[in-house]
Structures are given as C-alpha cells and as structure tokens.
N, CA, C and O atoms as a GROMACS GRO file, in nm:
protein
  304
    1MET      N    1  -1.339  -0.351   0.380
    1MET     CA    2  -1.333  -0.356   0.236
    1MET      C    3  -1.240  -0.470   0.197
    1MET      O    4  -1.133  -0.486   0.256
    2LEU      N    5  -1.278  -0.548   0.100
    2LEU     CA    6  -1.196  -0.657   0.049
    2LEU      C    7  -1.130  -0.611  -0.081
    2LEU      O    8  -1.199  -0.570  -0.174
    3PHE      N    9  -0.998  -0.619  -0.087
    3PHE     CA   10  -0.926  -0.581  -0.207
    3PHE      C   11  -0.902  -0.705  -0.292
    3PHE      O   12  -0.858  -0.808  -0.241
    4LEU      N   13  -0.931  -0.694  -0.419
    4LEU     CA   14  -0.914  -0.805  -0.512
    4LEU      C   15  -0.831  -0.759  -0.631
    4LEU      O   16  -0.813  -0.640  -0.652
    5LYS      N   17  -0.781  -0.853  -0.707
    5LYS     CA   18  -0.712  -0.821  -0.832
    5LYS      C   19  -0.780  -0.896  -0.944
    5LYS      O   20  -0.846  -0.997  -0.922
    6LEU      N   21  -0.764  -0.848  -1.062
    6LEU     CA   22  -0.824  -0.913  -1.178
    6LEU      C   23  -0.736  -1.031  -1.218
    6LEU      O   24  -0.620  -1.011  -1.255
    7GLY      N   25  -0.789  -1.152  -1.212
    7GLY     CA   26  -0.716  -1.271  -1.251
    7GLY      C   27  -0.737  -1.302  -1.398
    7GLY      O   28  -0.796  -1.222  -1.471
    8LEU      N   29  -0.690  -1.416  -1.441
    8LEU     CA   30  -0.703  -1.453  -1.580
    8LEU      C   31  -0.848  -1.479  -1.620
    8LEU      O   32  -0.890  -1.442  -1.730
    9THR      N   33  -0.924  -1.541  -1.532
    9THR     CA   34  -1.063  -1.574  -1.567
    9THR      C   35  -1.164  -1.516  -1.470
    9THR      O   36  -1.284  -1.516  -1.499
   10ASP      N   37  -1.120  -1.466  -1.357
   10ASP     CA   38  -1.211  -1.418  -1.254
   10ASP      C   39  -1.136  -1.326  -1.159
   10ASP      O   40  -1.013  -1.316  -1.167
   11TRP      N   41  -1.207  -1.260  -1.069
   11TRP     CA   42  -1.144  -1.180  -0.966
   11TRP      C   43  -1.082  -1.273  -0.863
   11TRP      O   44  -1.144  -1.370  -0.821
   12THR      N   45  -0.960  -1.244  -0.822
   12THR     CA   46  -0.889  -1.330  -0.728
   12THR      C   47  -0.832  -1.246  -0.614
   12THR      O   48  -0.807  -1.127  -0.633
   13PRO      N   49  -0.810  -1.305  -0.497
   13PRO     CA   50  -0.753  -1.230  -0.385
   13PRO      C   51  -0.611  -1.184  -0.414
   13PRO      O   52  -0.540  -1.245  -0.495
   14VAL      N   53  -0.572  -1.077  -0.349
   14VAL     CA   54  -0.434  -1.031  -0.362
   14VAL      C   55  -0.342  -1.133  -0.294
   14VAL      O   56  -0.387  -1.219  -0.219
   15GLY      N   57  -0.212  -1.122  -0.321
   15GLY     CA   58  -0.114  -1.216  -0.266
   15GLY      C   59  -0.096  -1.203  -0.116
   15GLY      O   60  -0.145  -1.109  -0.054
   16GLU      N   61  -0.027  -1.299  -0.058
   16GLU     CA   62  -0.008  -1.305   0.087
   16GLU      C   63   0.109  -1.220   0.136
   16GLU      O   64   0.119  -1.194   0.256
   17GLU      N   65   0.197  -1.176   0.046
   17GLU     CA   66   0.312  -1.097   0.089
   17GLU      C   67   0.265  -0.967   0.154
   17GLU      O   68   0.158  -0.915   0.124
   18MET      N   69   0.348  -0.916   0.245
   18MET     CA   70   0.317  -0.791   0.316
   18MET      C   71   0.430  -0.691   0.292
   18MET      O   72   0.540  -0.706   0.345
   19LEU      N   73   0.401  -0.592   0.211
   19LEU     CA   74   0.495  -0.482   0.187
   19LEU      C   75   0.418  -0.352   0.205
   19LEU      O   76   0.296  -0.353   0.216
   20HIS      N   77   0.489  -0.241   0.207
   20HIS     CA   78   0.421  -0.113   0.221
   20HIS      C   79   0.482  -0.008   0.129
   20HIS      O   80   0.592  -0.025   0.078
   21LYS      N   81   0.406   0.100   0.108
   21LYS     CA   82   0.454   0.208   0.022
   21LYS      C   83   0.381   0.336   0.060
   21LYS      O   84   0.260   0.334   0.084
   22VAL      N   85   0.453   0.447   0.066
   22VAL     CA   86   0.391   0.578   0.085
   22VAL      C   87   0.354   0.629  -0.053
   22VAL      O   88   0.438   0.635  -0.143
   23VAL      N   89   0.228   0.667  -0.069
   23VAL     CA   90   0.177   0.717  -0.197
   23VAL      C   91   0.149   0.866  -0.181
   23VAL      O   92   0.063   0.904  -0.101
   24PRO      N   93   0.220   0.951  -0.256
   24PRO     CA   94   0.196   1.094  -0.242
   24PRO      C   95   0.059   1.134  -0.296
   24PRO      O   96   0.009   1.076  -0.392
   25GLY      N   97   0.001   1.235  -0.233
   25GLY     CA   98  -0.126   1.290  -0.277
   25GLY      C   99  -0.108   1.437  -0.310
   25GLY      O  100   0.000   1.480  -0.349
   26LYS      N  101  -0.214   1.513  -0.294
   26LYS     CA  102  -0.211   1.657  -0.321
   26LYS      C  103  -0.193   1.733  -0.191
   26LYS      O  104  -0.220   1.682  -0.082
   27ASN      N  105  -0.146   1.857  -0.203
   27ASN     CA  106  -0.137   1.949  -0.089
   27ASN      C  107  -0.056   1.894   0.028
   27ASN      O  108  -0.098   1.905   0.143
   28ALA      N  109   0.058   1.833  -0.001
   28ALA     CA  110   0.150   1.780   0.100
   28ALA      C  111   0.088   1.668   0.184
   28ALA      O  112   0.123   1.650   0.300
   29LEU      N  113  -0.005   1.594   0.124
   29LEU     CA  114  -0.064   1.478   0.190
   29LEU      C  115  -0.011   1.351   0.125
   29LEU      O  116   0.037   1.353   0.012
   30ALA      N  117  -0.019   1.239   0.198
   30ALA     CA  118   0.023   1.109   0.146
   30ALA      C  119  -0.057   1.002   0.218
   30ALA      O  120  -0.111   1.025   0.326
   31ALA      N  121  -0.064   0.885   0.157
   31ALA     CA  122  -0.131   0.770   0.217
   31ALA      C  123  -0.030   0.657   0.230
   31ALA      O  124   0.066   0.650   0.154
   32LEU      N  125  -0.052   0.570   0.326
   32LEU     CA  126   0.031   0.452   0.342
   32LEU      C  127  -0.048   0.332   0.292
   32LEU      O  128  -0.162   0.310   0.335
   33VAL      N  129   0.011   0.255   0.203
   33VAL     CA  130  -0.056   0.141   0.143
   33VAL      C  131   0.017   0.013   0.182
   33VAL      O  132   0.140   0.008   0.177
   34ILE      N  133  -0.057  -0.088   0.221
   34ILE     CA  134  -0.004  -0.223   0.240
   34ILE      C  135  -0.038  -0.298   0.111
   34ILE      O  136  -0.151  -0.293   0.064
   35CYS      N  137   0.061  -0.366   0.055
   35CYS     CA  138   0.038  -0.433  -0.073
   35CYS      C  139   0.107  -0.569  -0.077
   35CYS      O  140   0.185  -0.604   0.012
   36ASP      N  141   0.075  -0.646  -0.181
   36ASP     CA  142   0.141  -0.775  -0.201
   36ASP      C  143   0.266  -0.755  -0.287
   36ASP      O  144   0.300  -0.641  -0.320
   37GLY      N  145   0.333  -0.862  -0.322
   37GLY     CA  146   0.457  -0.857  -0.398
   37GLY      C  147   0.443  -0.806  -0.539
   37GLY      O  148   0.544  -0.771  -0.601
   38ASP      N  149   0.321  -0.800  -0.592
   38ASP     CA  150   0.296  -0.746  -0.725
   38ASP      C  151   0.248  -0.602  -0.720
   38ASP      O  152   0.222  -0.542  -0.824
   39GLY      N  153   0.237  -0.545  -0.598
   39GLY     CA  154   0.193  -0.408  -0.584
   39GLY      C  155   0.042  -0.392  -0.574
   39GLY      O  156  -0.009  -0.279  -0.578
   40ASN      N  157  -0.031  -0.503  -0.562
   40ASN     CA  158  -0.176  -0.495  -0.546
   40ASN      C  159  -0.209  -0.449  -0.405
   40ASN      O  160  -0.163  -0.510  -0.308
   41SER      N  161  -0.288  -0.342  -0.392
   41SER     CA  162  -0.323  -0.287  -0.261
   41SER      C  163  -0.402  -0.387  -0.179
   41SER      O  164  -0.490  -0.456  -0.229
   42LYS      N  165  -0.368  -0.393  -0.049
   42LYS     CA  166  -0.443  -0.476   0.046
   42LYS      C  167  -0.517  -0.389   0.146
   42LYS      O  168  -0.627  -0.423   0.190
   43ALA      N  169  -0.457  -0.277   0.181
   43ALA     CA  170  -0.517  -0.181   0.274
   43ALA      C  171  -0.454  -0.045   0.246
   43ALA      O  172  -0.341  -0.035   0.197
   44MET      N  173  -0.529   0.058   0.279
   44MET     CA  174  -0.480   0.194   0.252
   44MET      C  175  -0.530   0.287   0.362
   44MET      O  176  -0.646   0.283   0.402
   45SER      N  177  -0.439   0.370   0.411
   45SER     CA  178  -0.477   0.469   0.512
   45SER      C  179  -0.550   0.585   0.444
   45SER      O  180  -0.556   0.593   0.322
   46ALA      N  181  -0.604   0.671   0.526
   46ALA     CA  182  -0.655   0.798   0.475
   46ALA      C  183  -0.534   0.883   0.434
   46ALA      O  184  -0.420   0.853   0.472
   47PHE      N  185  -0.558   0.987   0.356
   47PHE     CA  186  -0.449   1.080   0.324
   47PHE      C  187  -0.423   1.166   0.448
   47PHE      O  188  -0.514   1.231   0.500
   48VAL      N  189  -0.298   1.166   0.492
   48VAL     CA  190  -0.254   1.237   0.611
   48VAL      C  191  -0.136   1.325   0.571
   48VAL      O  192  -0.084   1.310   0.460
   49PRO      N  193  -0.092   1.417   0.657
   49PRO     CA  194   0.028   1.494   0.623
   49PRO      C  195   0.144   1.399   0.587
   49PRO      O  196   0.163   1.295   0.649
   50GLU      N  197   0.219   1.438   0.487
   50GLU     CA  198   0.326   1.353   0.435
   50GLU      C  199   0.422   1.306   0.544
   50GLU      O  200   0.468   1.192   0.541
   51GLU      N  201   0.453   1.393   0.640
   51GLU     CA  202   0.544   1.357   0.749
   51GLU      C  203   0.486   1.242   0.832
   51GLU      O  204   0.560   1.154   0.876
   52LYS      N  205   0.355   1.244   0.853
   52LYS     CA  206   0.289   1.138   0.930
   52LYS      C  207   0.296   1.006   0.854
   52LYS      O  208   0.323   0.902   0.914
   53ALA      N  209   0.272   1.008   0.724
   53ALA     CA  210   0.279   0.887   0.642
   53ALA      C  211   0.421   0.829   0.645
   53ALA      O  212   0.438   0.707   0.650
   54THR      N  213   0.520   0.916   0.641
   54THR     CA  214   0.660   0.871   0.648
   54THR      C  215   0.689   0.811   0.785
   54THR      O  216   0.762   0.712   0.795
   55GLU      N  217   0.633   0.869   0.888
   55GLU     CA  218   0.648   0.815   1.024
   55GLU      C  219   0.587   0.674   1.032
   55GLU      O  220   0.649   0.583   1.088
   56TYR      N  221   0.468   0.656   0.976
   56TYR     CA  222   0.405   0.524   0.972
   56TYR      C  223   0.492   0.425   0.896
   56TYR      O  224   0.509   0.311   0.938
   57SER      N  225   0.547   0.470   0.784
   57SER     CA  226   0.633   0.384   0.701
   57SER      C  227   0.754   0.336   0.780
   57SER      O  228   0.789   0.218   0.776
   58LYS      N  229   0.818   0.427   0.851
   58LYS     CA  230   0.936   0.390   0.931
   58LYS      C  231   0.898   0.290   1.040
   58LYS      O  232   0.975   0.199   1.071
   59SER      N  233   0.780   0.308   1.098
   59SER     CA  234   0.733   0.215   1.201
   59SER      C  235   0.716   0.074   1.144
   59SER      O  236   0.752  -0.025   1.208
   60LEU      N  237   0.660   0.066   1.022
   60LEU     CA  238   0.643  -0.066   0.959
   60LEU      C  239   0.778  -0.128   0.926
   60LEU      O  240   0.795  -0.250   0.940
   61GLU      N  241   0.874  -0.047   0.882
   61GLU     CA  242   1.009  -0.098   0.854
   61GLU      C  243   1.069  -0.161   0.979
   61GLU      O  244   1.128  -0.269   0.973
   62LEU      N  245   1.053  -0.093   1.093
   62LEU     CA  246   1.107  -0.146   1.219
   62LEU      C  247   1.040  -0.276   1.260
   62LEU      O  248   1.100  -0.357   1.332
   63LYS      N  249   0.918  -0.298   1.214
   63LYS     CA  250   0.845  -0.421   1.244
   63LYS      C  251   0.872  -0.531   1.142
   63LYS      O  252   0.812  -0.638   1.148
   64GLY      N  253   0.962  -0.504   1.047
   64GLY     CA  254   1.001  -0.605   0.950
   64GLY      C  255   0.916  -0.611   0.825
   64GLY      O  256   0.924  -0.708   0.750
   65ILE      N  257   0.836  -0.509   0.800
   65ILE     CA  258   0.755  -0.505   0.677
   65ILE      C  259   0.828  -0.416   0.578
   65ILE      O  260   0.832  -0.294   0.595
   66PRO      N  261   0.887  -0.475   0.473
   66PRO     CA  262   0.969  -0.398   0.380
   66PRO      C  263   0.888  -0.305   0.291
   66PRO      O  264   0.767  -0.322   0.273
   67GLU      N  265   0.957  -0.207   0.236
   67GLU     CA  266   0.894  -0.113   0.143
   67GLU      C  267   0.885  -0.176   0.004
   67GLU      O  268   0.979  -0.242  -0.041
   68PHE      N  269   0.773  -0.156  -0.062
   68PHE     CA  270   0.756  -0.206  -0.199
   68PHE      C  271   0.834  -0.114  -0.292
   68PHE      O  272   0.818   0.008  -0.284
   69PRO      N  273   0.917  -0.169  -0.381
   69PRO     CA  274   1.004  -0.085  -0.463
   69PRO      C  275   0.936  -0.021  -0.585
   69PRO      O  276   0.988   0.075  -0.642
   70GLY      N  277   0.823  -0.073  -0.625
   70GLY     CA  278   0.759  -0.022  -0.747
   70GLY      C  279   0.639   0.066  -0.720
   70GLY      O  280   0.624   0.123  -0.612
   71GLU      N  281   0.554   0.075  -0.821
   71GLU     CA  282   0.432   0.153  -0.810
   71GLU      C  283   0.316   0.063  -0.771
   71GLU      O  284   0.293  -0.040  -0.834
   72VAL      N  285   0.243   0.102  -0.668
   72VAL     CA  286   0.131   0.020  -0.621
   72VAL      C  287   0.007   0.042  -0.708
   72VAL      O  288  -0.012   0.148  -0.768
   73LYS      N  289  -0.078  -0.061  -0.711
   73LYS     CA  290  -0.204  -0.054  -0.783
   73LYS      C  291  -0.312  -0.019  -0.682
   73LYS      O  292  -0.344  -0.099  -0.594
   74LEU      N  293  -0.367   0.099  -0.694
   74LEU     CA  294  -0.466   0.147  -0.598
   74LEU      C  295  -0.607   0.111  -0.640
   74LEU      O  296  -0.636   0.100  -0.759
   75PRO      N  297  -0.696   0.093  -0.541
   75PRO     CA  298  -0.835   0.058  -0.571
   75PRO      C  299  -0.920   0.180  -0.606
   75PRO      O  300  -1.042   0.170  -0.615
   76ILE      N  301  -0.856   0.294  -0.624
   76ILE     CA  302  -0.932   0.417  -0.652
   76ILE      C  303  -0.901   0.469  -0.790
   76ILE      O  304  -0.956   0.571  -0.830
   0.00000   0.00000   0.00000
C-alpha cells in the first residue's frame, strides 16, 4: 500500500523522516505507526495487544527511530 498526503494541488508522497507512534485501539489493542515529521502515516501494523505494540515501539527506539510527539494522521 502506498501512503500519500493531500498536497496543495495534488496528492503527494509523505515525507522522508522516520518516526513512530503507538496508536491505541479498542479492547486493549494498539497499532504501531511509522510516520513522517508531520505525522502522515507511512506504514501501520495490525492491531495487536497493547503490550506487544509497546514492545515494538521500544525496539524502534533502540534502533534510533524516535517517537512522534503529536497525533498521527491515519489512512483509515
């Protein structure tokens, strides 16, 4: 799946920055999202138990991919 953002005149690719964010879902589930510096989603995991999403997040932190501080824009 290709994630795009709405540009000024046309659809444009998301930015090159690599950040991540755990997005809470329902019933103690969460998804891990990779996003650009503006919070535009680039990739998203399935919804998994919240503890698993947090584990994935910590793994990305150890690999040097920082957490996005704001709210991500999801493609759903």
